[in-house]
C-alpha positions in Angstrom: 12.0 15.6 18.7 11.3 12.3 17.0 14.0 10.8 14.8 12.2 9.0 12.0 13.6 7.6 8.8 12.4 9.0 5.4 10.2 5.9 4.7 8.3 6.1 8.0 4.6 6.6 7.5 2.8 8.9 9.8 -0.9 8.3 10.4 -3.2 10.8 12.4 -6.4 9.8 13.9 -9.5 11.6 12.7 -11.2 11.8 16.0 -10.0 12.6 19.6 -9.3 9.7 21.9 -9.6 9.0 25.7 -6.1 10.1 26.8 -6.1 7.7 29.6 -5.2 5.1 27.1 -1.5 4.0 27.4 0.5 1.8 25.0 -1.6 -1.3 25.2 -4.8 0.6 24.7 -3.4 2.6 21.8 -2.0 -0.4 20.2 -5.4 -2.1 20.2 -6.9 1.2 18.8 -4.4 1.1 16.0 -5.3 -2.5 15.0 -9.0 -1.7 15.1 -9.0 1.8 13.6 -6.1 1.9 11.2 -6.1 -1.8 10.3 -2.3 -1.9 10.1 0.4 -3.8 11.9 1.4 -2.0 15.1 5.0 -3.1 14.7 5.5 -1.9 11.1 7.5 1.1 12.2 4.7 3.6 11.4 4.0 6.5 13.7 0.4 6.9 14.9 -0.7 10.3 16.1 -3.6 10.8 18.6 -5.0 13.9 20.3 -7.5 14.6 23.1 -10.8 16.4 22.9 -9.4 19.8 23.9 -6.6 19.5 21.3 -3.9 20.5 24.0 -2.2 17.2 24.1 -0.7 14.8 21.4 0.5 11.1 21.8 2.6 9.6 19.2 3.1 5.9 19.3 5.5 3.8 17.3 7.6 0.6 17.2 11.3 1.1 17.4 13.4 -2.1 17.0 12.5 -4.0 20.3 9.7 -2.0 21.9 7.1 0.8 21.7 7.9 4.4 22.0 5.2 6.7 23.4 5.8 10.4 22.8 3.5 12.9 24.7 3.4 16.6 24.2 1.2 18.9 26.4 0.8 22.5 25.5 0.6 24.9 28.4 -1.2 27.4 26.3 -2.9 27.2 22.9 -4.1 24.3 20.9 -2.9 21.9 18.4 -4.4 22.5 14.9 -6.4 19.5 13.9 -9.0 19.5 11.3 -12.0 18.1 13.2 -14.2 17.9 10.0 -12.2 15.0 8.7 -14.0 11.7 9.2 -11.3 9.4 8.2 -7.8 8.9 9.4 -5.1 10.4 7.3 -1.3 10.2 6.4 0.9 13.3 6.8 4.6 13.9 6.0 7.5 14.2 8.3 7.5 18.0 7.8 3.8 18.3 8.6 4.3 16.3 11.7 7.1 18.9 12.8 4.7 21.7 12.0 1.9 20.0 13.9 4.1 19.6 17.1 5.3 23.2 16.7 1.7 24.3 17.0 1.3 25.4 13.3 -1.6 24.4 11.1 0.1 21.7 9.1 -2.6 21.5 6.5 -2.3 25.1 5.5 1.4 24.9 5.6 1.6 22.1 3.1 -0.1 24.3 0.4 2.9 26.4 -0.1 5.5 24.8 -2.4 9.1 25.4 -2.6 10.0 28.0 -5.1 12.7 27.3 -7.8 14.2 30.4 -9.2 17.1 28.6 -11.0 15.3 28.9 -14.4 15.5 32.8 -14.1 19.2 33.2 -13.5 
C-alpha cells in the first residue's frame, strides 16, 4: 500500500489513458493535463479503458514512484461521466484500490453518538 502524508493531494484522471505509458509519458501527461508540477509530491491516478488496471505516479524525495495494480477479476469503479480531473482523499484512494466505489463510500459520514450519552 502507498504510504502518504496527510497533506498529499491525490488527483484522478477523468479519462482512461494508454497503459503503455511509463514514468516519462505519465509525467508529460501530468504537465499537460493537470497543469501542476510533477515533483510537488502529489499522487496522480490513471486507469485503462477496461478499468482493470490503475497506475499511481508520484515524486518521493529523489525520484518517481510508479505504483501499478492489476485486478485479476472485476473492475475498478471510476465514474466515466466526469469530464474533468478531480481530487480525492486518502481514504477514497484506499477504497478505490480495494475495488470499492469510492464516490458512494464518501457519502456516509462518521456518526457521533457522544451527545446522546
